[in-house]
C-alpha positions in Angstrom: 0.0 0.0 0.0 2.8 2.4 0.9 4.6 1.7 -2.4 1.4 2.4 -4.3 0.8 5.7 -2.6 4.4 6.8 -3.4 4.0 5.7 -7.0 0.8 7.8 -7.4 2.4 10.7 -5.7 5.5 10.7 -7.8 3.6 10.5 -11.1 3.9 13.8 -13.0 0.7 15.7 -13.8 -0.5 15.4 -17.3 -0.8 18.6 -19.4 -4.6 18.1 -19.5 -4.8 18.0 -15.7 -2.7 21.1 -15.4 -5.0 22.9 -17.8 -8.0 21.8 -15.9 -6.6 23.1 -12.6 -5.8 26.4 -14.2 -9.3 26.8 -15.5 -10.9 25.9 -12.2 -8.7 28.4 -10.4 -9.4 31.1 -13.0 -13.2 30.6 -12.8 -13.1 30.8 -9.1 -11.7 34.3 -9.3 -14.4 35.5 -11.7 -17.5 37.3 -10.4 -20.6 35.2 -10.1 -22.8 35.2 -13.2 -26.5 35.9 -12.4 -29.1 33.6 -13.9 -30.4 34.5 -17.3 -33.9 35.1 -16.0 -32.8 37.9 -13.7 -33.9 41.5 -14.6 -30.8 43.5 -15.8 -30.1 46.9 -14.4 -31.3 49.2 -17.3 -30.6 52.9 -17.5 -33.3 54.8 -15.6 -35.4 56.9 -18.0 -35.4 60.6 -17.6 -38.2 63.1 -17.7 -40.7 60.7 -16.0 -42.3 63.4 -13.8 -45.0 65.3 -15.7 -44.2 68.3 -13.6 -41.1 68.7 -15.7 -43.3 69.3 -18.8 -45.5 71.9 -17.0 -43.4 75.1 -17.5 -43.7 75.0 -21.3 -46.9 73.0 -21.7 -49.0 74.3 -18.9 -52.4 74.3 -20.7 -52.0 70.7 -21.7 -50.7 69.7 -18.3 -53.6 71.3 -16.5 -56.1 69.5 -18.6 -54.3 66.2 -18.7 -54.0 65.8 -15.0 -57.8 65.7 -14.8 -58.0 62.6 -17.1 -58.6 59.0 -16.2 -55.3 58.1 -17.8 -53.4 60.3 -15.5 -55.4 59.1 -12.5 -55.1 55.4 -13.3 -52.8 55.0 -10.3 -51.8 57.3 -7.5 -50.7 57.5 -3.9 -53.6 57.2 -1.4 -55.1 60.5 -0.2 -58.5 61.9 0.7 -58.9 62.8 -3.0 -57.8 59.6 -4.5 -59.5 57.0 -2.3 -63.0 57.1 -3.5 -64.8 54.7 -1.1 -66.5 56.0 2.0 -64.5 56.0 5.3 -67.5 57.0 7.4 -68.0 54.6 10.3 -70.5 52.1 9.3 -70.1 52.7 5.6 -66.4 51.6 5.7 -67.3 48.0 6.4 -67.5 45.1 3.9 -69.7 42.3 5.2 -69.4 38.9 3.7 -71.5 35.8 3.4 -69.5 34.4 6.3 -70.8 36.1 9.5 -67.4 35.5 11.1 -65.4 37.4 8.5 -65.6 41.1 7.6 -63.3 43.9 6.4 -62.8 47.6 7.3 -61.2 50.4 5.4 -59.8 53.1 7.7 -57.7 56.2 7.8 -55.3 56.6 10.7 -53.6 60.0 10.8 -52.3 60.4 7.2 -52.3 56.7 6.2 -55.0 54.4 4.9 -55.4 50.7 5.9 -57.5 47.6 5.1 -58.2 45.4 8.1 -59.5 41.9 7.9 -61.4 40.5 11.0 -62.2 36.8 11.3 -62.7 34.0 13.7 -62.8 30.3 13.3 -64.3 27.2 15.0 -66.9 29.1 17.1 -69.0 32.2 17.1 -67.7 32.6 20.7 -64.0 32.6 19.6 -62.2 35.9 19.7 -61.7 37.7 16.4 -58.3 37.7 14.8 -57.2 40.6 12.5 -54.7 41.5 9.9 -53.9 45.1 8.8 -52.1 46.2 5.7 -51.4 49.8 4.6 -52.7 51.0 1.3 -49.6 52.0 -0.8 -51.0 52.4 -4.3 -54.5 53.3 -5.5 -55.3 51.6 -8.9 -58.0 53.2 -11.0 -59.4 56.7 -11.4 -62.8 55.6 -9.9 -64.7 55.8 -13.2 -65.6 52.1 -12.9 -64.0 51.4 -9.6 -60.6 51.1 -7.7 -58.4 48.4 -6.3 -55.6 48.9 -3.8 -52.1 47.5 -3.4 -49.7 47.1 -0.5 -45.9 46.6 -0.2 -44.2 43.5 1.3 -40.5 43.0 1.0 -40.2 44.7 -2.3 -43.3 42.9 -3.8 -46.7 44.5 -4.5 -49.9 42.6 -3.6 -53.5 43.4 -4.3 -55.6 44.0 -1.2 -58.9 42.1 -0.7 -61.3 45.0 -0.7 -62.0 47.2 -3.8 -64.4 50.0 -4.6 -67.2 49.7 -7.1 -68.5 53.0 -8.5 -71.7 51.6 -9.9 -73.1 51.1 -6.4 -70.7 53.4 -4.5 -69.7 50.6 -2.0 -66.8 48.6 -0.9 -66.7 45.1 -2.5 -64.5 42.0 -2.7 -61.6 42.6 -5.1 -62.4 41.1 -8.6 -61.9 37.3 -8.5 -61.5 37.2 -4.7 -63.7 34.7 -2.9 -66.4 36.1 -0.7 -66.1 35.4 2.9 -62.4 34.5 2.9 -59.3 36.4 4.0 -56.8 36.5 1.2 -53.9 38.9 1.0 -51.5 37.0 -1.3 -52.3 37.9 -4.9 -49.1 39.3 -6.4 -49.2 42.2 -8.8 -47.3 41.4 -12.1 -45.2 43.9 -14.1 -47.7 43.6 -16.9 -50.4 45.0 -14.7 -48.2 47.9 -13.6 -47.1 48.6 -17.1 -50.6 49.7 -18.0 -51.6 51.2 -14.6 -48.4 53.2 -14.2 -45.7 55.0 -16.2 -42.6 53.2 -15.0 -41.4 50.8 -12.3 -37.8 49.7 -12.0 -37.6 45.9 -11.7 -35.3 43.6 -9.9 -35.2 40.0 -8.9 -36.2 37.2 -11.4 -38.9 36.9 -14.1 -40.7 34.5 -11.9 -40.6 36.7 -8.8 -40.3 40.3 -9.9 -39.6 42.9 -7.2 -40.0 46.6 -7.6 -37.5 49.3 -6.5 -38.7 52.5 -5.0 -38.0 54.2 -8.4 -41.4 54.5 -10.0 -43.8 56.9 -11.6 -47.6 56.3 -11.0 -50.3 57.3 -13.4 -49.9 57.5 -17.2 -47.6 60.4 -17.5 -46.3 62.3 -20.6 -43.3 59.9 -20.9 -45.6 57.0 -21.7 -46.7 58.4 -25.1 -43.9 60.9 -25.8 -40.8 58.9 -24.8 -37.8 59.9 -22.7 -38.2 63.6 -22.0 -34.8 64.2 -20.4 -32.9 65.3 -23.6 -35.9 67.4 -24.7 -36.0 69.2 -21.4 -32.2 69.7 -21.4 -32.4 71.1 -25.0 -34.7 73.9 -24.0 -33.5 74.6 -20.4 -29.7 74.5 -20.7 -27.7 77.7 -21.0 -25.8 76.1 -23.8 -27.7 74.8 -26.8 -27.9 71.0 -26.8 -29.0 68.9 -29.7 -30.2 65.6 -28.3 -29.6 62.5 -30.4 -33.4 61.8 -30.4 -35.9 64.5 -29.5 -39.2 63.8 -27.9 -41.8 61.8 -29.8 -44.9 63.6 -31.2 -47.4 60.7 -31.7 -49.4 62.8 -34.2 -46.4 62.7 -36.6 -46.0 58.9 -36.4 -47.5 56.6 -39.1 -51.0 55.5 -38.1 -49.9 51.9 -37.2 -47.3 53.3 -34.8 -49.9 55.7 -33.3 -52.2 52.7 -32.7 -49.3 50.7 -31.1 -49.0 53.3 -28.3 -52.6 52.7 -27.3 -52.5 49.0 -28.1 -49.8 48.5 -25.5 -52.6 48.6 -22.9 -55.8 48.4 -24.9 -55.3 45.2 -26.9 -55.3 42.5 -24.2 -52.7 41.2 -21.7 -50.8 39.3 -24.4 -47.4 37.7 -24.0 -44.3 39.8 -23.6 -41.4 39.2 -26.0 -39.1 41.7 -24.2 -38.8 43.0 -20.7 -41.6 45.1 -19.2 -41.3 48.9 -19.4 -38.9 48.7 -22.4 -41.4 49.5 -25.2 -41.0 53.1 -26.4 -43.5 55.1 -28.5 -42.7 54.9 -32.2 -41.6 51.3 -32.0 -43.4 48.4 -33.6 -45.4 46.8 -30.8 -45.3 43.3 -32.5 -41.6 43.1 -31.6 -42.5 43.7 -27.9 -45.8 42.0 -27.3 -47.7 39.0 -28.8 -51.3 39.9 -28.9 -53.8 37.0 -28.8 -56.5 37.1 -31.6 -59.9 38.3 -30.6 -63.1 36.6 -31.8 -65.0 38.5 -34.4 -68.7 39.0 -34.3 -71.1 40.5 -31.8 -70.2 38.1 -29.0 -66.7 39.2 -28.2 -64.4 38.0 -25.5 -64.5 41.3 -23.7 -66.5 44.4 -24.7 -63.9 47.2 -24.0 -61.3 48.4 -21.6 -58.1 46.6 -22.3 -59.4 45.2 -25.7 -60.7 48.5 -27.0 -57.9 48.8 -29.6 -58.4 45.3 -31.0 -62.1 45.7 -31.2 -61.9 49.0 -33.0 -59.6 47.3 -35.5 -62.6 45.0 -36.4 -64.9 48.0 -37.1 -65.8 49.1 -40.6 -65.0 52.6 -39.3 -61.4 51.4 -39.2 -61.2 48.9 -42.1 -62.9 51.2 -44.6 -61.0 54.4 -43.7 -57.4 55.5 -44.3 -55.4 56.5 -41.3 -58.1 56.1 -38.6 -56.6 55.9 -35.1 -57.8 56.2 -31.5 -57.1 60.0 -31.7 -59.7 60.3 -34.5 -62.3 60.2 -31.7 -60.3 60.7 -28.5 -58.4 63.7 -27.4 -56.0 62.2 -24.9 -55.1 65.5 -23.2 -58.7 66.3 -22.2 -61.1 64.6 -19.8 -63.4 62.2 -21.7 -66.3 64.0 -23.3 -70.0 63.3 -22.6 -71.7 60.8 -25.0 -73.5 63.5 -26.9 -70.3 65.2 -27.8 -68.7 61.9 -28.7 -71.7 61.0 -30.9 -71.3 64.2 -32.9 -67.7 63.2 -33.7 -69.3 60.3 -35.6 -71.0 62.8 -37.8 -67.7 64.2 -39.0 -67.6 61.1 -41.2 -71.2 59.9 -41.4 -74.1 61.9 -42.8 -76.9 62.2 -40.3 -79.5 61.7 -43.0 -78.1 58.2 -43.7 -79.2 57.0 -40.2 -82.2 54.6 -40.6 -83.7 56.1 -37.4 -83.4 59.8 -38.4 -87.1 60.1 -39.2 -88.2 58.0 -36.2 -86.5 60.0 -33.5 -85.8 63.2 -35.4 -83.0 65.5 -34.2 -82.4 63.5 -31.0 -80.6 60.7 -32.8 -77.6 63.0 -33.2 -76.8 62.4 -29.6 -77.2 58.7 -29.6 -74.7 57.2 -32.0 -72.5 55.8 -29.2 -75.5 54.2 -27.3 -76.6 52.4 -30.5 -73.3 51.5 -32.1 -71.0 51.1 -29.1 -73.3 49.8 -26.4 -72.4 49.4 -22.7 -71.8 45.7 -22.1 -70.8 43.8 -18.9 -67.2 42.6 -18.6 -66.9 38.9 -18.9 -63.6 38.8 -17.0 -63.9 41.3 -14.1 -66.4 39.8 -11.7 -67.0 40.9 -8.2 -68.6 38.4 -5.8 -70.9 39.7 -3.2 -73.1 38.0 -0.6 -76.1 37.8 -2.8 -74.9 38.7 -6.3 -72.1 38.9 -8.8 -71.3 42.3 -10.3 -69.4 43.2 -13.5 -68.4 46.7 -14.6 -69.8 48.0 -17.9 -67.6 48.9 -20.8 -68.3 50.5 -24.2 -67.9 47.9 -26.9 -65.3 49.4 -29.2 -66.3 47.2 -32.1 -68.5 49.8 -33.8 -71.3 48.0 -35.5 -75.1 47.6 -35.6 -76.5 46.1 -32.4 -80.3 45.6 -32.7 -80.8 45.0 -29.0 -79.0 48.2 -28.1 -81.0 50.1 -30.6 -84.3 48.7 -29.2 -83.2 49.7 -25.7 -82.5 53.2 -26.9 -85.9 53.5 -28.5 -87.7 52.2 -25.4 -85.8 54.7 -23.3 -86.8 57.5 -25.6 -90.5 56.5 -25.6 -90.5 56.8 -21.8 -89.3 60.4 -21.8 -91.3 63.5 -22.6 -88.9 64.4 -25.4 -89.4 61.0 -27.0 
């Protein structure tokens, strides 16, 4: 045994073994390589804060901050939290008599508190309290609320439903259960915010404290930093790429800006928050096809852009975009004003109902051809019913049921 050990010890190392040892030692000195599914540190965009646009564009700024786009997410405040905090009205009862929720303001902070007990009606109530960190939604249809936990964002169990002006279970949350663990994905925040800096992995994304809530100017105009520097610096600066004016883009690229958030969730091809206005959205997002015909997957909201693309108003026109009817810098117009926009392209005399309802039909184009329809995805479960918000179907078409409903409504009014 001794001779064998000495023999092995005395054998010279082969060139291959020496090379292997060198490679191992060299690799051990290299920095650790992060997994390929880790979010890279990207340069932080500049000009995110819309306040930076205000000095030169005050009129547009003052009108835009009143829009639902701008208010689609915000920090909690007395103005942004729409549900009532009055004692008695700030409680959400559930079908389970041993489970209820409260929404409260304590000093300058807002909280959701779950109260529940198990096993026996005589058992003491347990509670869990989380602070509202982000308000999602302008309150036109409703609002949901998010809270922070270790760099992650989670949806809170109680939402606000504008149609009944009450607190409700958050969409898809089971009634009568305490659930705080629904994570908020980057794709959600991409359309309910301007920018969030990501870290962690694709499977478990975390958010840094560098973010801009609401849909700010940057979302549609691109990086405003060089543009601002060009006009505020003492020395003239010519940025490599000035700010984007969507109105000067080709119609497909104009539509892509809106389609980022109004054509369905889709499947990302690149990292979230890396799409820039003027780019081809198909290189960034795979959009699932939408069924044609009257019975669509979802009447509006995040599918408005796709449904508009199925309309004859789009297919039979040259260069129609969302801006043909919508002025993004202004709060949404009333339905009568929107209906009159239809008449910029359509002769009123061509309406089959023009003789039946006379002049009043000019205010009713939207109600007949873009009817309100209940969401098939967003469902709110209450103790005795299930609610869904209403959206305008952006597939502009003839809807006999909607027309009949309009005629019935008119017949019941003195003007009808």
